[in-house]
C-alpha positions, 0 to 999 in steps of 0.5 A: 638669816642665810638660806641653807639651800643652794640658790643660783647667783643669777636669782640672788644677786644679778637678774632683775625682779621682772625677769625673775618673776617672768621665769617663776613657777607662778608665771609658768603655771598660771600661763598653763591655766590660761592656756587651758581656759583659752582652749576651752573657750575656743572649743566652746565657740566652735560647738563642743559641749562646754559651758560659759559657767565652766569657763568662768570657774576656770578663769576664777582660779588662774592664780590660786594654785595649790602647789601641795596638791600638785606635788602630792599628785605628781608623786603618785603619777610621775607627770607634772602636767597631769598633776596640774590638770588634777589640781586645776580640776579640784579648784574648778570642779565643774570644769574638771572633765573638760580641762585639757580636752584633745590636748597633749602636754606640750600644748601647755608646756611649749606654748607657755615657753613661747609666750615667756620667751617672747616677753623676755625678748621684748624686755631685753630689747628695752634693756639693750636700748638703754645701753645704746642710748647711754652710749649715744649720749657718751659718743656725742659728748666726746665725738671730737676729743682726740685719743690714742688709737690702738691696733694690736693694743699698740699705739696707732693713729689717733681716733676720738673717745666718742668714735671708739664708743661708736664701735661698741654702739654699732655692735649693740645695734647688730644685737638689736637686729638679732633680737628683733628678728627672733621676736618677729619669727616666734610663732605659736605652737597651738594645739596640734596633738601628740605627733602634730597631726591634729588627729584628736581634733579631727575626731572632736570636730567630726572631720571639720579641719576648718574648725581646727584651724580656727581654734588655733587662730583663736588661741594664738590671738589670745596670747598675742600671736598672729601665726602658728607653725605650718607643721610640727611634731609634738613640740615646736621646732627647737631651732627656735631655742637656738635662734633665741640663745644665739641672739642672747649670746650676741649681746654677751659678745658685744658686752664682753668686747666693750667691758674688755676695752674699758678694763684696758683703758682703766689700766691706762687711767684714761677711762674708768667705770663708775666707782662708789664713794665708799666702795672698797677695791681690795681688802688688802690694798686700800688704794685699789680701784678695780673695774669690778663691774666690767670684770663681772660683765666679762665673767657673766658674758662668758657663761652666757656664750657657753650656755648658748651652745646648749640649744643647737646641741638640743635642736640637732638631736631631736628624734622624729616627732619628739624625744624627751632629752630636751626637757631637763636641758631646756629647763636650765639653759633657757631661763638661765640664758635669759637671766644671764643676759638680763644681768649683763645688760643691767651691768652694761647700763650701769657702766655706760651711764657713769663712765669717767673720762680722765681728759688730762691723762688722755691729752698727756698720752696724745702729746707723748705719741703725737710726734709719731702720729704726725710722721706721715704728714711731716713726710708729705710736707718735707716732700713738698719742700723738695725732699726724696720720699724714700730717703725721708721715709728711712730718716723717719724710720731710723729716728723713730726707732732711736726715739722709742729706745730712749723712751723705753729708758724712761726719757722724753720723746725727742723724735722731732729734735732728731728729725730737725737735726737731719739736713735732708729732712728740711724742717725745723723743730718749730715748723714740725710743732706747728703740724702737731695739732691733734684735731688735724689727725682724727679724720672723720671721727666726729662726722661718723659719730653724728651719722650713727647717732642720727640713725639711732635717735628714732630708736631711743626716742622713748627709752626710759633712761632710769639706771638699773640698780645692781648689787655690788 
């Protein structure tokens, strides 16, 4: 039965179960309740009149949220946090009078966001490592396989299939660094009051500032944070959101670059993304084998890069200690950013785990362009035999243009025959053919791949290589 209410494709088609659950209402509001329990525990430990029985009753009702009660109360008071305080108090009546004591709404909303974002980043880090691990295996396998290199998407000097993959891999390593930096620099807001002055807690703890600091340390530790922001207004600094979405945008950029390359290579029949046995490429053209996964990566990556613009605009427009024009934007842009990054990485895992290399096509392309690739070496050999470098360069230029024009007419490349026919060039066609071994023209490609994969090896040693299931 189809749902008659709009549902985001990120949740219905693309994102993982883990990420959908992480950003679900249940996770968010249960985290709010856990934060209220943590606050009450810390306040009790520091001498406020709160009992263990109240804590226990609150703890027993973390997950059984009466959403009907919340909706009815929010309709009356027009305040989501107070509606949840009311519902929690009804579930734990003995504690109703001490829930949210000294706190403002951002205690639960902002700290819960920080917890969820940190956990989301940790999950995405693991997904990113799977892509890197796949590419590391692929690059090693094909590190010495010559392929035509392109600059400006025009034939250039030879590279190797594995070396090209190492370029993608290096981009993803840069993204990993950004994710790690974002994780390492997420601090906890703590319970700081309406404008970040902690005035309400000075009152509660009768001026004992050390107890306030200890309370915030205790709450932060409950959720795995070692540090709170030094200063804040009512909210945590929205620069944090900007840093996070920038890191997710960085992943999108790398995935788009890789998927774009794969799409171009699939057009040339050199490398293809996975294609299911019964997969249909086109409803009309039964022969089609479209790179739909890579196209979807590019499509979603564009959305993520655009979504990332929300956070810097929000961070730059916060007034003084806080405004509320961030709230509606963040409710959409932050979860959607995580879900989209998750979707893009799942697709990237799927593609990199099943790349098809059409070796014969690659070899044929290399052979076709090999005479042009070898011209510099041919020039040097001709100079060794007494030729004039400038004169030889002009001969190569002229013969190359003539051979290219012939190829554009559908004929075979005859560059070597043309060069051999030039007396000043001094090399026979057979002698030139001896210099056309592609492996002589790949430079340090294999060595470069080895160096990069060696650096990556410790990072991916414990990666779960299980491939993500994706909806086609």
